[in-house]
N, C-alpha and C positions, 0 to 999 in steps of 0.2 A: 480394464482392468481395475480392479477396486485394490483399494488400499484399507488395513481399518489398524487404528493406532488405538494400543491394548493397554490398560487400567494406571491410565494419568488422570490427573485430579483435572476436571474439568469445572474452571471459573466462571460461576454464570452471576449474573446481575443481583440475584442475590440469594445465593448460594456458589457453595464447593460442593462436589462429591465426586466420587473415584468412578467413571465409566469407559467406557470405550466407545469409537466412533469412528463408523463407515464412513467414509469418501467413494464413491461412484464418479467418478470423470474427475471434474470439477467441484462436485457437490457435495456437501454431506448430505448421504443419504439415511443415515439413522445413527441415534445414541443408546445406547443400550447395555446390556451385558452377555457378555459368548456370541460378540458377532465375530463374524467370518468374514476372508478376503483376500484377493490373490496373493497381496504382501503385507506384511507383520510389523507394523511399528511398534517396539517397547515402550511406553511409554510411563512406567511405573517410576514414580520418585518427582515425576516433571510436571506442569501443568501445562492443560490443553485451554486457551482462551481465544478470542478472536483479536485480529490483529489490530494495533492503532490505525489514528487516520490523523496526519498535524495537516489542521486546518490552513497552515500559515508559514508555508514556505519560500525562498526568494532566488530559485534557482534560476546561475549565467543572466542574471538581472542586471539591465543596464541602469547605473544611476548618478549623475553628477561627474558622468565624464570616466567613469571608472565601470566595472561588473564583477559581482558578486563573484567567489572563488568557486562555490559549489555549483559543479556542472548538474545536469538530471542523470549522467552515466553517476558522478559521485556521489551529491547527493540521493538519489535514491537505494543507490547499494548499500550507504550507511543505514536509512533509513529501515529497509531490511533484515541487514544484522541487529537492531535492537530492537524489531517485534512490529515494527510500524507499516504497514503493510501499503497502507495510501497514503500520498500527498495532495494537497493543493495550493498552486502555486499563485503568486499575482504575475499580469500580465502586464507591462505596460505598456500603454501606445505610445506611436513616438507620431511624425508627421502626416504617415499617411492613414491615420484611423485604426480604430478598436479592431475591426476584420481583420486588416493587413497583421497587425499584434498579433492578433488570436493565432493565426494561419502560422506566422511565425515561433509564437512559441509552441503548435503541436509539431510545427520539423523537429524543432528539436526533440520534446519530448518524444517522437513513437521513436525515434531515433536511437537513443538514449535509454531512457527508463528501465529501473528493471521490475517495479513494483504499477500500481492501479496509481491514478492521475486524473487530477479536476483542474478548475481555473477560477481564481478571483480577476473579475475586466476588475483595472482603476481607470476610473473618470479623472483625468488628470488636467485636461483643458477641457473651456468653456464656450 
């Protein structure tokens, strides 16, 4: 099933221009004028641009006996609401080491995340 986003202003790195975007599956298949698809989204007067990436998040992060209030569910939902489609979260290892911490973070993210995600591994002990 294909979608066409019609008549929006595409914001690229070097310019802005009005055009259509054809999406097939989950990928952009073409950018141009007069594109056709199964579903049409009218984007006249709206901007079409890549989603943002937040490279510095602290979702459900334990720190000094507390835990940050933002969960993977609420944090990624809020990010998507503002146009950020990916977060890169800090992984803080505990006494079981870095791989165990990564497994813990992945368990939370896989259950709750609404968007794309990755991690920063923090080295907190030597």
